[in-house]
N, C-alpha and C positions, 0 to 999 in steps of 0.2 A: 092566803094567796097574796094580800095586799103587803103583809109582814115580809114574806119573801122577796117580793119586788125591793120593798125598800133597803132589806138588808143587803140585796145584790148591788144596789145602786151605791150603797154606802162603800161596800166592799170594792167595787170598781174604781170610786173616786181615792180610796185609800191606797190601792195599789198604783194610780197613777201618781200620786203623790210620792209615794215610797221610791218610785223610780226617778222621778223628777229631782231627788235631792242630789244624785250623782252628778259629778263636776263636769265630766264629759273631756277631760283634759289628759293627754299622753295616754293612751289606752294599751294594755297590753294583753296578751293572749296565751293560753296554755291548751294544747291538744289534748283530749280525752279520747281520741280514737286515732286511726291511721287516716292520713288524708293525702291525696294528690296533691303535688305541687306543680303548679302551672306558670308557665312564663308569660302568660297574658290572661286577661279577665274573660276568658270564653270557655264556656262549662260545658259545650254539647258533647255527646259521644263522638261526633265528627272532628272535633277539634284536637289534632296532635300535637299537644301543647304540654304534655305532662313531662317534667323534667326530674321528678324525685318523689318518693313517698315520706311524708314525715311521720315518725313514730310518735305514739303515745307518750305524752310528757314534754314533748318539745315546746320551748317557749319563744316568744317573739314579740316585738313591737310592731304595731298597725300603722301603716305608712299611709294607706289610702284605703277607701272603701266605696264600692260601686253597689248600689241598691237595684235590685231586678225587680221590675213590674209584678213578679209573682210573690214578692214581699221578701224572698230570700236575697242573701248579699255574696259579694265577690270581696275578699279582703286581701290586699297586699301587705305582706307581713315580711320585716326582717327578722330572720331568724337568730336567737340567740343562744341557743344550746344544741348539742348533738353535732352528727357530721356536716351538717350544712350550715353552720355558725356563720354570721356574717353574709349570707345570701339572702336575696329577696325573692318571693314567690306569691302567686295568687292562690288562694284556697277557697274553697266553696263553703259558705256558712248556711246550712238548712235551718231556718227558724223552727221549724216543726220537729226537727230531730238532730239536734246540734252534736257536732263531735268535737266542740271546742268549749272552753270558758274564757269570758271576756272581763275585764279588770279595770276599774277606774284608774289607778296609779300603779306604777311600778313597786311592788313589795320590796323592802329592805333585804330581805331574804326569801327567795320562794320556798325553802325547806320549813321555815319556821313560821311565815306570816302567812295567813290565808286571807287576803283582802276580800271585800264583797264583791260580787259579780255584777257586773252590769248589763244592761242590754244592748243590741247591735245598734239601735238607733243612737245610742249615746256614745258609740265608738267613735274613734277618729275621724272627724268628717270636714266639711270646708263650706267656705262663704257662699259660693254660686252653685246653681244646680243647673247642668247642661246634659242634654241627652247624648250618649255615646254608644257605640255598639257594644254589645255584651250579651251573652248568652248563658242562661242557667240550666242545670241538669234536667229541665222538663221537656227538653226538644222542641220548644216553642221558637221557631226561626224568628218571629216577629219580636221576640223579648227585648226591652230596651232597660240598659242599666243606667243608673245616674251617679254622678261623680259629685261628691260633695266636699267642700272646702271649709266649712266652718260648722261646729257643733249646733245642731238645732234641739229646741225643747221637744220632748215626745209627751202628748197629750192624750194618746190614743191608749185607752184604759185595756182595750181587747188586746192589743199587742202586747200591754205588760202582762197580761193574764197568760198570754201564750208563751211568752218568755220565760215567766217563773216556771209554768207547768212543765215545759220541756226542758227547761235548763238543769233540772234536779235528777234526771234520769240516770240510774245505776246499772252498772253490769254486774249480775248475779253470779255469785261464785258457787262451784259445783263441788261437793265432798269427795275425797280420795277413793276411787273405785278398786272393786278387786280385778284380780287378772282373769283370763277367759282362755279356754281351750282352743287350739286352732281348727279352723273351718275352711272348707273349699268352697269357691264360687268364682266363675267367671262369666263376662258377657262379652261378646265378639264385636261384630261388625261396628266400624265407625265412618262417618261423613261428616265433613266440616269445613269451617273456612280459618284461614292462617289468623294467628293472634298476636300482632306485633305487641311488644312491652318497651317501655321506654323509662330508664333510669338515668339520673346524671352520672352518679357514681360508676354505672355501667352503660357508659354511652355509645360504645361500639357493641354492645352485648343484646341486640335487639332479637326478639324471637323471629326466627327465621321460618321459611316454608318447609314443608314436610309432606312427603308421598302419605303419611297417616297422620291426618289433621284433626281437628277438634269439632265437636258439636256446637252450633251458635248458642246452645244453651248454657254451655260452659263458661260464656262471658260474665256468668254471676260471680266468677273466681275472678278472672282478668279479660277485658274484652280486647277487640280487635285494635284499639287505640292504646293499649298498655295502661288502661285503667284500671284499679282496684274495683270489684263490684263488692256488693254486700258480703257474699260469702269469704271472698278474698280478703277484705276488711277484718272479717270475724275470725279467720284462720290466724291472720297476722297477731290478731288481739289475743286469741286463747293461747296460742304458742308462746305470747309474750309474758304469761302469768307465771308467777314464781314455780308452781310445781312443774312446769313443763319447759321453761326457758332453757334450763342448762342441758337437758336431753336434747333438744331440738338444735342447739347452736354448738355442741361439743365437736371436737375435731373429726371430721369425715362421717358426720352423721348419715348423709345421704349417700354414702359409698360410692360406687361407680356410676350412679346416676348423676353426679356432679363433681367430677375429679377436681376442680377448681375450688370447691368449697371451703377449704382452709383459708384462702385468700380474700374471703368475704367480709366485711362488718358484720355484726348480729343481726342487723336490719336486713341486710342483703341476703344472709343465710334464709331468713325466714320468708324472703321473696321468693328464694329459690323452692323452699318447701311448698309455698303456696302454689307455685306452678307444677309442683309434684302432686298436690292432692287434687288438683284440676285434671291432671293427665289420668290419675286414679279413676275418679268419678266419670270421667268419660269412657273409660274401658269398661267399667262395671256398668254403667245405666245410661251412657250419653249424657250424663248430669241430670238425667231424670230423678227428681226427688222422692216422689210418691209412687213408688214400684214395688211389685213381690218378687224376690227371686225364688225360680222354682226349685223342687227337690229333683226333678228328672226333665230330661230333654229328650226328644224324639230324633233320630238319625237313620236314615235309610231304614225306616220302619221299625227301628230297634229303640227301647226305652233305655236311656242310660242315666243312672245317678249321678248328680254332679254335687249334690249338698246333703248333709245329714237332716236337715230341717229348713223349713221355710225361713227366708232372709228378707230384709226389707230396707229399703232407701238407697242412696248413692253409695254407700260402703258396704252394704250386705249386711247389715246387723242382724242379730235374730228377731224375727218377727214377734215371738213368743215374749210377752213381758216378763214372765216368771223366769225363762231362761235368761233373759238379758239381766235381770236383778241379781240371779245366782252367780252369773259368770263374770259380769261386768262391773256392777255397782251403779252408784247413782250418776255417774258421768253419761251412763246409755240410757239413764230412765226415760229421756223424751227424745224420741225420733219421728213419731208420727206428727206430719204437718210442720216440721220444723227441720230446714236445711242446716240451721245453726247446731241444732242438736246432733243430727247425725255427723256432721263435722267434728264436735266436741268427743263424740263418741269415738270417731276415728282416730283423732289426735290420742286420745287416751290409751287407745288400742295398741297404737305404735309405740309408745312410751313404754306401757306396762310389757307388751309380749316381746318386745325388739330392742329397743334402745337402751332400756334400763339393764337387760342383759348383756351389754357389751356389743351388740352386734349393729349393722348399719342396715338402713332402709333397703338397700338393693338386693335384699333376699340372700344374703349369705348363710343366714341361719335357716331359712324356710319361713315364708311370710305367711300371715294368716288370709290374706288377698291372693287369690289365683293369678291376676294380671301382673303382681309384683314377683311371684316364682316365675312367670313367665316373662320376666323384666325384658329380655333382650329383644323380644318381639312385640311386646305390647306397653311397656313404659318408656323404654330407653328411646324409641323414635320421637317420642312427644319431648323427653327430656333435652334431647339433642338440638332442640329447636332453640332451647334457652341458652344462647352462645356464651354466654358469660361463664357457664360451666364446663366448657370445653375448650 
């Protein structure tokens, strides 16, 4: 036990010394996931300040940072690549689950040099420390952010360990799956709340109201303030993978569900797709992830068959692991207890059974999903709320 304690102490000291070796000058950042870009350092769900969604690989210079009492940060970044080059936004840095990498100095070439990553406490800071208003994503109304104007030493070994541990997270890749036969499934009744979205490139294209609205649970895709939730970011990331990107950004991929699709940038196309996935999940299960789809329903005392076998999850994948493996492959291997797994399975199914065959998502071929086949009454009312599409 004593040996373990000593080893732990030496490890903590070593990590702290390692991190302290960084210069703390002219910090730069590269996104490893999709992040909301905000006009101010306010990060609550009720703050309607989202101006854009920055894509994976976006690079920028850190102009300012604000430390939140929770230990997380707001970073003001001047964008150096992509469609928002030259503009400055605030992004949220979650220390325990970062979606961006921090660098000590600007690399001569981002494509050839991979500099050492630094920790947030050594990112661009400032001399004085003064409390200012700022809220993190934890919904704590009393949270204070701190603006720093001078880099300071970081002697907190625990923070060092956290930064190293979480900063090395990787996104698992999934093997190419096989195709699957058509199935029938539908869920009906919907009740919900408006979900306004906000994108700088689509400034006048906010998501509007509709008589057919979404379940609050679907905020895990996009919430009422236009912010991408966990599944929304996952959808953007998965569809951006080389295996899927061309299929989901090709001409007219969403068909009649988004007539203006071809006028969008690649990022905007994937945002429209994300709204489609939210719409479909809402129609299937009201975005309930762990739910069984029955084979039969009873209407007016009669048993009516609606599926050939039991389904599971937001997008009605086969509940049987053996059947999924035989029909879909590894992309659909994990669906129980994983909304992201269900989403990947659905994205792969759309690509393999529809888009790769030269058809669009709006059911011109005959979709796997019942709500898509009944698109005019189930999917279209939701898609028309995404005003940029129409």
